[in-house]
Each structure stands twice: as structure tokens, then as C-alpha cells.
C-alpha positions as CSV (number, residue, x, y, z in Angstrom):
1,M,10.5,-12.9,52.1
2,W,9.0,-10.3,54.5
3,E,6.7,-10.8,57.4
4,R,4.5,-8.0,58.7
5,R,5.2,-7.1,62.4
6,D,4.2,-4.4,64.7
7,G,6.0,-1.3,63.7
8,G,7.3,-2.7,60.4
9,Y,8.5,-5.8,58.7
10,L,10.8,-8.7,59.6
11,I,13.1,-10.2,56.9
12,V,12.2,-13.9,56.9
13,A,14.5,-14.9,54.0
14,D,17.6,-13.1,55.2
15,E,19.9,-15.5,53.3
16,M,18.2,-14.7,50.1
17,V,18.4,-10.9,50.8
18,K,22.1,-11.3,51.6
19,V,22.7,-13.1,48.2
20,A,20.8,-10.4,46.4
21,I,22.9,-7.6,48.1
22,D,26.2,-9.5,47.4
23,F,25.2,-9.9,43.7
24,H,24.4,-6.2,43.4
25,E,27.6,-5.1,45.1
26,R,29.7,-7.4,43.0
27,T,28.0,-6.3,39.8
28,G,28.7,-2.6,40.7
29,R,32.4,-3.3,41.2
30,Q,32.6,-5.1,37.8
31,V,30.8,-2.3,36.0
32,A,33.1,0.3,37.7
33,A,36.2,-1.8,36.6
34,C,35.1,-1.6,33.0
35,A,34.6,2.2,33.3
36,R,38.1,2.6,34.9
37,R,39.6,0.4,32.2
38,G,37.8,2.4,29.5
39,E,36.4,-0.6,27.7
40,H,34.3,-3.7,28.1
41,L,36.0,-7.1,27.7
42,P,34.9,-9.6,25.0
43,S,33.2,-12.6,26.5
44,G,35.7,-15.1,25.1
45,N,34.0,-18.0,26.9
46,G,31.2,-18.9,24.5
47,R,28.8,-16.3,26.0
48,E,27.4,-15.4,22.6
49,S,24.1,-16.9,22.0
50,G,21.3,-16.0,19.7
51,G,22.9,-12.8,18.6
52,W,23.6,-11.6,22.2
53,V,27.3,-10.6,23.0
54,I,27.9,-10.0,26.7
55,C,30.9,-8.3,28.4
56,G,33.2,-11.0,29.9
57,N,33.6,-8.9,33.0
58,C,30.4,-7.1,33.9
59,D,27.8,-9.1,31.9
60,I,26.4,-6.0,30.2
61,P,25.1,-6.6,26.7
62,L,27.5,-5.4,24.0
63,E,25.3,-6.5,21.1
64,R,21.6,-7.4,21.1
65,P,19.6,-9.2,18.4
66,D,16.6,-6.9,19.1
67,G,18.6,-3.7,18.7
68,G,17.9,-2.6,22.3
69,P,20.2,-0.7,24.5
70,V,23.8,-1.9,24.9
71,A,26.9,-0.8,26.8
72,L,28.2,2.6,26.0
73,S,31.7,3.0,24.6
74,G,34.5,3.7,27.1
75,G,33.3,0.9,29.4
76,G,30.1,2.7,30.3
77,P,26.8,1.2,31.5
78,L,23.8,0.7,29.2
79,G,22.9,3.5,26.9
80,P,19.5,4.8,26.0
81,D,17.0,2.6,24.1
82,L,17.1,4.1,20.6
83,R,14.5,1.8,19.1
84,Q,11.5,3.5,17.6
85,E,8.1,2.7,19.1
86,E,6.0,0.6,16.7
87,S,2.7,2.2,15.9
């Protein structure tokens, strides 16, 4: 993806970098929309699998089978991981 050059690096896979930046920006807009709305949207399109329930807008997990962090109420991003460490 990167090639070492004098004085720095050259992006060799510039199309891949563009896709990654576009994805990050789109995801940020979707997360912000849920926060403005004050709630996440139910998936409603069969995006529940193996105990996972995903927001239909921003793709943040609303329910996880492993009890890990999920979206905060009010359309917020992921909350803290409240699972106890196993000894």
C-alpha cells in the first residue's frame, strides 16, 4: 500500500486508500445521524444473525451474543465494555 521514498512514503494503492477514507466519512455521517435523531434504527432487513442485532443506519451493534459493548441509548456510539475479565 505504501512505498518508501526519499523523504517519506508514496501511496501505491491510492484507490484502496480512497475507498477506506470514503467508508470512514460515510460511517461518521451515519453515526452522527443516529445521534441527532436520538435513537438507532432497527435493522429490519434480516441483519440479525447469531444473536447480533445491528443498527439499520450506522451498523453499530445494538445487541451482542457475547455481552460486549453495544450502542448507547440516545443514538450514541459504542459504550464501555462492561464484561468482567475472566481469571
